[in-house]
C-alpha positions in Angstrom: 0.0 0.0 0.0 1.2 3.5 -0.8 1.9 5.9 2.0 0.0 9.2 2.1 3.1 11.0 1.0 3.7 8.6 -1.9 0.1 8.9 -3.0 0.3 12.7 -3.0 3.6 12.5 -5.0 2.1 10.2 -7.5 -1.0 12.4 -7.9 1.1 15.5 -8.4 3.2 13.7 -11.0 0.2 12.5 -12.9 -1.3 16.0 -12.8 2.0 17.4 -14.1 2.0 15.0 -17.0 -1.6 16.0 -17.8 -0.5 19.6 -17.8 2.5 19.0 -20.0 0.4 17.0 -22.4 -2.2 19.7 -22.6 0.5 22.3 -23.2 2.0 20.2 -26.0 -1.3 19.9 -27.7 -2.0 23.7 -27.5 1.5 24.7 -28.6 2.4 25.8 -32.2 5.3 24.1 -34.0 7.7 26.9 -33.0 9.2 27.4 -29.6 10.3 31.1 -29.4 8.9 34.5 -30.2 10.9 37.7 -30.4 9.6 41.1 -29.3 11.3 44.4 -30.4 10.5 47.8 -28.8 9.3 49.9 -31.7 7.0 52.8 -32.1 3.6 51.9 -30.6 4.9 49.0 -28.6 5.3 49.0 -24.9 6.6 46.7 -22.2 3.3 46.9 -20.4 1.5 45.5 -23.5 4.1 42.8 -23.7 3.6 41.8 -20.1 0.0 41.2 -20.8 1.0 38.4 -23.1 2.9 36.4 -20.5 0.0 34.1 -19.6 -0.3 33.2 -23.3 3.4 32.4 -23.5 3.1 30.3 -20.4 0.1 28.4 -21.7 1.7 27.7 -25.1 5.1 26.8 -23.8 6.9 29.6 -25.6 10.1 31.3 -24.7 10.6 35.1 -25.2 13.5 36.8 -26.9 13.2 40.2 -25.3 14.6 43.3 -26.9 16.8 45.3 -24.4 18.4 48.6 -25.3 22.0 48.9 -24.0 21.2 52.5 -22.9 18.3 51.2 -20.7 19.9 48.4 -18.8 18.3 49.7 -15.6 14.8 49.7 -17.0 12.7 48.8 -14.0 9.7 47.8 -16.1 11.7 45.2 -18.0 13.2 43.8 -14.9 9.7 43.4 -13.4 8.6 41.6 -16.6 11.5 39.2 -16.4 10.7 38.5 -12.7 7.1 37.8 -13.6 8.0 35.6 -16.6 10.5 33.5 -14.5 7.8 33.0 -11.9 5.5 31.7 -14.6 8.2 29.4 -16.0 8.6 31.5 -19.2 12.2 31.6 -20.4 13.4 35.1 -21.2 16.3 35.5 -23.6 17.5 39.1 -23.5 18.3 40.6 -27.0 20.7 43.4 -26.5 21.1 46.3 -29.1 23.1 49.4 -29.2 22.0 53.0 -29.8 21.4 53.9 -33.4 24.5 56.1 -33.5 26.6 53.1 -32.6 25.0 50.9 -35.3 22.2 49.2 -33.4 23.2 45.7 -34.3 26.4 44.3 -32.8 29.2 43.4 -35.2 32.9 43.8 -35.9 32.6 47.6 -36.0 31.2 48.1 -32.5 31.9 44.9 -30.6 33.6 46.6 -27.7 30.5 48.7 -26.8 28.2 45.7 -27.1 30.4 43.3 -25.1 30.7 46.0 -22.4 27.0 46.3 -22.2 26.4 42.6 -22.3 28.8 42.0 -19.4 27.0 44.5 -17.3 23.6 43.0 -18.2 24.8 39.5 -17.1 26.2 41.0 -13.9 22.9 42.7 -13.0 21.0 39.5 -14.0 23.0 37.5 -11.4 22.8 40.2 -8.7 19.0 40.0 -9.0 19.1 36.3 -8.3 17.7 35.3 -11.7 18.5 31.9 -13.1 21.1 31.9 -15.9 19.6 32.1 -19.4 20.8 32.6 -23.0 21.8 36.0 -24.4 20.8 36.8 -28.0 23.5 38.4 -30.2 21.9 39.8 -33.4 25.0 39.8 -35.6 24.3 42.1 -38.5 25.9 45.1 -40.2 25.3 48.6 -38.7 21.8 49.7 -39.4 22.8 52.4 -41.9 24.9 50.0 -43.9 22.1 47.4 -43.8 19.7 50.0 -45.3 22.1 50.9 -48.0 22.7 47.3 -48.9 19.0 46.7 -49.1 18.6 49.8 -51.4 21.3 48.7 -53.7 20.0 45.1 -54.0 16.5 46.4 -54.7 17.9 48.5 -57.5 19.4 45.5 -59.2 22.8 47.2 -59.3 24.9 44.0 -58.8 28.3 45.8 -59.4 27.2 48.6 -57.1 26.4 46.0 -54.4 29.8 44.3 -54.9 31.7 47.7 -54.7 29.8 48.6 -51.6 30.5 45.3 -49.8 34.2 45.3 -50.9 34.7 48.7 -49.4 33.4 47.4 -46.0 36.1 44.7 -45.6 38.5 45.3 -42.8 40.3 42.1 -41.9 42.3 43.3 -38.9 39.2 44.7 -37.3 37.3 41.5 -38.1 39.9 39.4 -36.5 40.1 41.6 -33.4 36.3 41.3 -33.0 36.4 37.6 -33.4 38.9 37.3 -30.6 36.8 39.5 -28.3 33.6 37.6 -29.0 35.4 34.3 -28.4 36.5 35.6 -25.0 33.1 36.9 -24.1 31.3 33.7 -24.9 33.8 31.7 -22.9 33.3 34.0 -19.9 29.5 33.8 -20.3 29.7 30.0 -20.3 31.7 30.2 -17.0 28.9 32.1 -15.5 26.3 29.5 -16.7 24.9 31.6 -19.5 24.5 30.5 -23.2 25.0 32.8 -26.1 22.8 32.5 -29.2 23.8 34.3 -32.4 21.3 35.2 -35.0 22.3 36.5 -38.4 21.3 37.1 -42.0 20.3 34.5 -44.6 23.0 35.5 -47.2 25.8 34.3 -44.9 24.7 30.7 -45.4 25.6 31.1 -49.1 29.0 32.6 -48.1 30.1 29.0 -47.3 29.5 27.7 -50.8 32.9 28.8 -52.3 35.2 28.4 -49.3 36.0 32.1 -48.7 34.5 34.5 -46.2 33.9 37.6 -48.3 30.3 38.1 -47.2 31.0 37.5 -43.5 33.9 40.0 -43.8 31.8 42.6 -45.7 28.9 42.3 -43.3 31.3 42.5 -40.3 29.9 39.2 -38.9 32.7 37.0 -37.4 30.3 34.0 -37.4 33.0 31.4 -36.9 34.8 33.1 -34.1 33.2 31.6 -31.0 31.5 28.6 -29.5 28.0 29.9 -29.9 25.4 27.7 -28.3 23.0 28.3 -31.2 23.6 29.8 -34.7 20.3 30.9 -36.1 19.6 32.2 -39.6 16.9 34.7 -40.4 15.1 33.0 -43.2 12.3 35.5 -43.4 10.4 34.4 -46.5 8.2 37.6 -46.6 11.3 39.7 -47.3 12.7 37.6 -50.1 9.2 37.1 -51.6 9.4 40.8 -52.6 12.0 39.9 -55.3 11.8 36.2 -55.8 8.9 33.7 -56.5 9.4 31.8 -53.3 7.2 29.8 -51.0 7.8 27.8 -47.8 10.4 25.8 -49.7 12.8 28.6 -49.1 12.6 27.9 -45.4 13.1 24.2 -45.9 16.0 24.5 -48.3 18.0 27.1 -46.4 17.1 25.3 -43.2 18.7 22.1 -44.5 21.8 24.1 -45.4 22.0 25.4 -41.9 21.6 21.9 -40.5 24.4 20.5 -42.7 26.7 23.3 -41.8 26.1 23.6 -38.0 24.3 20.4 -37.0 22.5 20.4 -33.7 23.5 24.1 -33.0 21.6 25.4 -36.0 18.5 27.5 -35.4 16.1 29.2 -37.7 14.1 32.4 -37.6 11.0 32.7 -39.6 8.6 35.5 -40.4 7.6 38.2 -40.6 4.3 39.0 -38.7 5.6 42.6 -38.2 7.9 44.7 -40.4 10.2 45.6 -37.6 12.7 48.3 -38.5 12.0 48.0 -42.2 10.4 50.9 -44.0 8.0 48.6 -46.0 5.0 47.7 -43.9 3.9 45.1 -46.5 6.7 42.6 -45.9 4.6 40.5 -43.6 2.6 37.3 -43.7 -0.9 37.8 -45.2 -2.2 35.5 -42.5 -1.3 32.8 -39.9 -1.6 30.1 -42.6 1.7 31.3 -44.1 3.4 31.2 -40.7 2.0 27.6 -40.2 3.5 26.6 -43.7 6.9 28.0 -42.8 6.8 26.3 -39.4 6.0 23.0 -41.0 8.9 23.5 -43.5 11.3 24.3 -40.6 10.2 21.1 -38.7 10.6 19.1 -41.9 14.1 20.5 -42.3 15.0 18.9 -38.9 14.7 21.7 -36.4 13.4 20.9 -33.0 10.7 23.2 -31.8 12.9 25.1 -29.4 15.2 26.1 -32.2 12.5 27.7 -34.3 11.8 31.3 -33.6 9.3 33.7 -35.0 9.5 37.5 -35.5 7.5 38.9 -33.9 5.1 38.6 -31.0 4.2 42.3 -31.5 2.8 41.4 -35.0 0.8 38.6 -33.5 -1.1 40.4 -30.8 -1.6 43.5 -32.9 -3.0 41.6 -35.9 -6.1 39.9 -34.8 -7.2 37.2 -34.5 -4.3 36.2 -32.3 -5.2 32.5 -32.7 -4.3 32.5 -36.4 -0.6 32.8 -35.4 -0.8 29.9 -33.0 -1.9 27.1 -35.3 -0.6 23.6 -34.5 1.9 22.4 -37.1 3.6 19.2 -38.0 6.6 18.5 -40.3 5.7 18.9 -44.0 8.1 19.2 -46.9 6.8 22.0 -49.2 6.7 21.8 -53.0 9.8 23.3 -54.7 9.5 26.8 -55.9 11.2 28.7 -58.7 12.7 31.4 -56.6 14.9 29.6 -54.0 17.6 28.6 -56.5 17.4 32.1 -58.1 18.2 33.6 -54.6 21.1 31.2 -54.1 22.5 32.1 -57.5 22.1 35.8 -56.9 23.9 35.8 -53.5 26.6 33.5 -54.8 27.2 35.7 -57.8 27.8 38.7 -55.5 30.1 36.5 -53.3 32.1 35.4 -56.4 32.5 38.9 -57.7 33.7 40.2 -54.3 37.1 40.2 -52.9 
């Protein structure tokens, strides 16, 4: 016969299993949502979404400005999320005048802010988590690259990128990021890097021109996750692509980085882009991309969506939370065209 304590333990265990099963059934195929502080967005609005994240078993990549490390509202949100069992992954950006995105041109400022954030995180008694490093060119350079590629001026793109290469700076940044990641690991934190889709094609010819030109020392450190932003809605503006783009580039990331590979899909919100139309028409498109990511071999926890802001401001919210299973999409005409375009720029660069 079970003792009263054992019966209570068994009952609690059974109830926990039921709760986990219910959560699994109600969860979409992805495991993380990102939230960026933009015009019209507030931390207070975000905090209202924590019960939803808890219910659906989703982690939150939380935008955190380096100039606001002491933001009391954010710290209160993190405390609330941890109490609910919602994992929070801080996503640290720099002021616009410093480039916003961390990279080889501003690594010292970002690493300094990141060290301070981890220090305060520990002082507040919060459990170690992962830190998200959004490794991209400075915002102004990214806008100019997008303008040139949209114009179809291939040689102009190549000239622009070639002028950005600074190998000594790139190598110094790589050493600094390597040291930072090692120190973060010592403190019990993980470091997730997320970066742009074209960098996957940079590996095709054996050189590192695009990584150099974009100031992204992607191979410098023992990142715990290397995620590529395969945002189909952006590339669909120029190429006839469907969810196969997610599957194809996702498979490339898996082959290159194995179990450390992650994938970012979207967009539900245009983010910092000037074109508000580069978003999913509906949640059905997000479900298709999620199914393609699962078919490419990504576990749920390594599939992230940008962004939660777009989900709760584009009703009905449930359209963005559809259950999804692995499904290989039909081939499209545009994915190989995109590969060829990026690889041409890479081949012409130096």
